N, C-alpha and C positions, 0 to 999 in steps of 0.2 A: 540385170535386176529388173529392168522395165519389162522384159519379156515374161519373166516369172510372175510379176505383178499382173500383167495382162492376162496370163493363163488363169491365174486365180480368180480374176474378175469375171472371165468368161465362164469358169466353172460355177461360180456363185450365181451368175446370171442364168445358166442352164438349170441349176437346181431351183432357183426362184421361179423359172418358167415352167418347170415340171410340176411343182406343187399345185398351182391353180388348175392345171389340166387334170391331175389325179382327183382333186376335189370335185371338179366339174363332172368327171366320169361317174363318180360315186353318186353325186346328186342327180345326174341324168338317169342313172339306173333306178334310183328310188322313185323318181318321177314316172318312169315307165311302168314300174310295178303298181304305183298308185293309179295311174290312168287305166292300166289293164284291169285292175280290180274293180274300178268304178264302172268301166264298160261292161264287165262280166255281171255285176250286180244289176245294171240297167237292163241287160239282155234277159237275165233270169226274171226280173220283175215284169218286163213287157211280155215275156212268154207266158208267165203265170196269169197275167191279166187277160191276155188273148185267149188262153185256154178257158178261163172262167167265163169270159164273155161268150165264147162259142157254146159252151155247155148251157148257159142260161138262155141264149137265143134259140138253140136247138130244142130245149125243153119247152119254150114258149110256143114255137111253131107247131110242134107235134102234139102237145098235151093241153095247151090253152086255146090257141087260135085254130088249130087243125088245118093248116094251110101248107102248100108247097110253093116255095119261091125259087126263081132261077139262081143258079150257083153264083153268078156274078153279083146279083143284088144282095145275096146273103153275105158275100165277102165284103161288099161296101158297107152294109149295115154293121157287121161285126167290127170292121176297122174304125168306123165312126164312133160306135159305142165304146170300143176299147180305148180310143184316144180320150174320150170324155171321162171314162172311168179312171184312166191313169192320172189325168189332170186333177180330178177332185180327190182321189186317194192320196196323191202326193201333197196336195194342199192341206188336207186334214192331218196328214202325218206331220207336216212341218208345224202346224198350229198346236198339235197335241204334245209332240215330243221336243219342241224347242224350249230349252231351259231358261232362255233369256227373255222369252215372250212376256212372262209375268213380271219382269223387271222394267223393260223399257217402255211398255205401254202405260204404266202409272206415271213414269217420268214425263212422257209426252203429254199426258193429261194434266199433270201439275204445271208444266211450262205453259200450256194453253190457258190455264186459269190465271197464272201470274201475268200473262200478256194482257188479260182483260181486267187487271187491277185487283184480283182476289189473291191476297198474300197469305191467307190463312190455310196454307197447305202443308201437309207433313207426310213424307214418304217413310216407309219402314226400312230403316238402314240395316237391320239384322237380316232381312230377307235378301238384300243385295250385297252384303259385305263379302260374300264368297264368289262374286261374279266379276272380279277384276275391275275393268274400267267402268262397268255399270254401277258398281258399288261406290266408286269415287264420284261418279256423276250424280248419284242419289244424294250423297253428302253435300255436294256443291249446290244442288237445287234447294235442299233444306236450308243451307246457310244463306243462300241468296234470298229465299222467301222470308227468313227471319230478319235479315238486315233491311229488306225493302219494307217489311211491316213496321220496323222501328222508325224508319224514315217517314213513312206515312203517318204514324202516330205523332211524331215530332212536327210534321207539317201541319196537321190539324190543330195541335196545341198552339203552334206559332200563330196560325191564322186567328184562333180564338183569342189568344192573348193580345195580339195587335188590335183586333176589333174592340176588345174591352178597353184597352188603354186609350184608343182614339175616341171611342164612344163617350167615355166619361167627361172629358173636357168639352166635347161638342154638345153634350146635353146641357152642361152648365152655361155655355155661351148662348145656346138657343133659348134657354129659360130666362136668363137675365136680359137678353135682347128683346124678348117679348114683354118683359116687365118694364123696360124703358119706354115702351109705347104709351104707358099710362100717363095721363096728364096730372094725376094727383100726386106724383112723386115730388118730394122736396129736393132742392139742389144737393143736399148732403147724401140722400139716398141714391140719387142719380149718379153722383160721383163714385159712391161705393160700388154700385153695380158695374160701372165702367171699369173700375180698378179690377174687379173680379174677372170681367171679360178679358182684360189685358193679361192678367196672370194665367188664365186658362189658355189663351192664345199662345203665350210664351211656352207653356207646358207642352202644347200640341206641336209647336215648332221644334222643341227640344227632342220630343219623341221621334219625329220624322228625321231630324238630323242624326240622332244616335242610331236609328235603324240603317240609314245610309252608310254611316261610318262603320257599323258592325258588319254590314254586307261587304264593304270594301276590304275590311281586315280579313274576313274569312276567305275571300277570293284572292287575297294577297295582291290586290290591284292598287293598294294605297302606296303613295310615294314613300320610299324607305331610304333614308340617307344617313347612315351612321357616321359619326365624326367624334373625335376626342373632346371631352369637356369635363369640368368639375361637377360631379354629381351632387356633392354635399352643398355646393352653392345653390344649385337648382332647387333642391328640396327646401333649403332655408328660405329662399325667396317665396316659394309657394306657401310655406307656413306663415310668413309675415303677411302675404296677400290675404290669407284667411283670418287675420286678426279680428276683424269685426265680428265674425261668427263665434270664435272661442272666447273672446273677451266679453261678448254680450251674454254668454251663458256661464261666465265666471269659471271656465275650464282651465285647469293648470296644465300647461304644455311643457313637458319634460323632453328636451331635444338634445340628443347625443349623436352628433354627426362627425365621424372621422373624415379626414381629408382623403377623398377618393376620386380618382380620375377613371372615366369609363369611355369606351368607344361605342356609341349607340346613337339612335335617333332621338335628339333632345325633345323635339316637339311631341313625338308619340309617347315617350316616357313621362312627360309632364302630365299627360292625361291619366296615366296610371297613378301617379302620386296624388293628383287632385281628387280622383275618384275615391281612393283609400282614405284620404284626409277628410273629405266631405262625408264619407260613410261613417267614420268614427265620430265626427262632430254631430251627425244626425241622431245617433243612437246613444250618445253619452249624455246623461242628465246634467242639470245645472250643478256646478260645484264639483264636477267629476275631474278625471285625470286622463290625459293621453300622453303616451311615451313613444317617441320616435328614435330609432337607432339605425346607424349606418356603419357597417364594418367591411373592411377589405380583407378577405380570408384567402390568401394564396391566389388561386385563379378564379375564385368565386367572390362576388360582391353580395352581401346580405343586407337587406333592408327589412325592418320590422316596425309595425305600428300596433301598439297595444292600448286599448281603452278600458274604461271601467263602466261600460254601458250595460245593456240588458242581456247581452250574450246571444249565442246561437245554439239551437238544439243540435244533437248529433245527426238526426235525420236531415235537417236543413243544410248541414255542412256539406253533404254529398251532392247537393243541388245548387249550392250558393252561386256558382259561376255559370249557371244556365240562363238563357235569355228569358227575361220577364219573371224570373223566380224571385219571390219575396218571402223572406223568412218570417216577417211579421207584417201581414197585409195591412191591417188597420193602421199600424204605426208608419209604414212606408207611404201609404196613401196620404196620410195627414201631412207628411213632409214633402209631398210632390214627387216621390221617386217613381221610376218606371221599371226598375229591375234590369236595366241594361248596363249600368255603370261597371259592375264587376265583370260582366261578360266581355265588355270592351277591354278592360284591364287585362283579363286573362288572355285574350287574343294578342294584344300588344306584347305581353311578356313572352308568349310562345313564339312570336315573330322574332324576338331577340334571342331565341334558343334558351330561354330561362324557364323558371317554373314559379308558380304562386300557390300558396296553401293557406289554410285557415285552421286555427285551433281555438276552441271556445267551450264554455259551459254556461248553461242558462243562469243568468243573474250574476255572473262573474266576469263579464266583459268578453272581448274577442281579440285575438292576435292574428294579424295578417303578415305573412313573411314572403318576401320576393327574393329569389336567387337569380343573379345574372352573371354571365361570363364577363371578364374584363374587356374583351373586344368582340364585336360582332361584325361579320363581313356580309356583304350583299351576296345572295345566292346567284 
């Protein structure tokens, strides 16, 4: 039995060894024909160029210059001119009949522009779509230019927004500091100006703190320590901590918090709830109503906060979680907002693998909903 098995293995090995040799012989034969054909074409081409060069020089010697040169010199001149003629003719042929030339040259030009900071480039994808890898490269360059252009626009808007937000309190501080130098101010006026400077300084400090916090969240460099705790108790404590604000505006707080335990970062989520509560308190008029609800639905925890405030337009809802975006600029500025609170809340919720959304109509209040998994693990 062992001998039979050995014979079969040897037979399989021989068959396996024969197949590559057969394939190699066929491939080698094809290569030989290709090389032979290439050499034949080169020979014919060089011969044709040599003949044309000889005819042209012979015509020039006898009909234009009327001179007789030694045979060796004639051969050297013909060889040199033939070589030059071959080189330039092949170069022109490759430039004219290369179908990919009109594709890769615009790509290289576009990449050169992008490297210099010009992202307003667009390549014709229809022209390159039938050129294999060049078509894919054309689409990639267009996508890269589009994304870089978006990032550049966001960078400029961010710098503009930061400059505006910082410039506003600095202007107030500078103006009232100059006013304090006057000797005609009464003690009451002086105290009032100092209070304004203190408020604006606090606002400036809060903007810087929120910027650093947002940058840390986006870079995922913030300390993230999820642990189990009672989410309903946390939200209830924060609502009670905000009692001076909602009682001062005579706002009716309707709180329905089911008993929910979550595994998450308690400190980070407290910023989410505080931002949402302060946002609702800010835009809800006196005598209004705010409803908070917390429910545990299978594997998802749902939190919602609904107010009877001024509402948010449909256009503003698509930008509400962007940095420095303000749906109502005059109203937000009067309340000291910087447009970073909801951006921070959005980043924290995403860090917990959840999602946050808004639903609203102008004049009918706004509803923010947060969906979180029951347990979040560290990546």
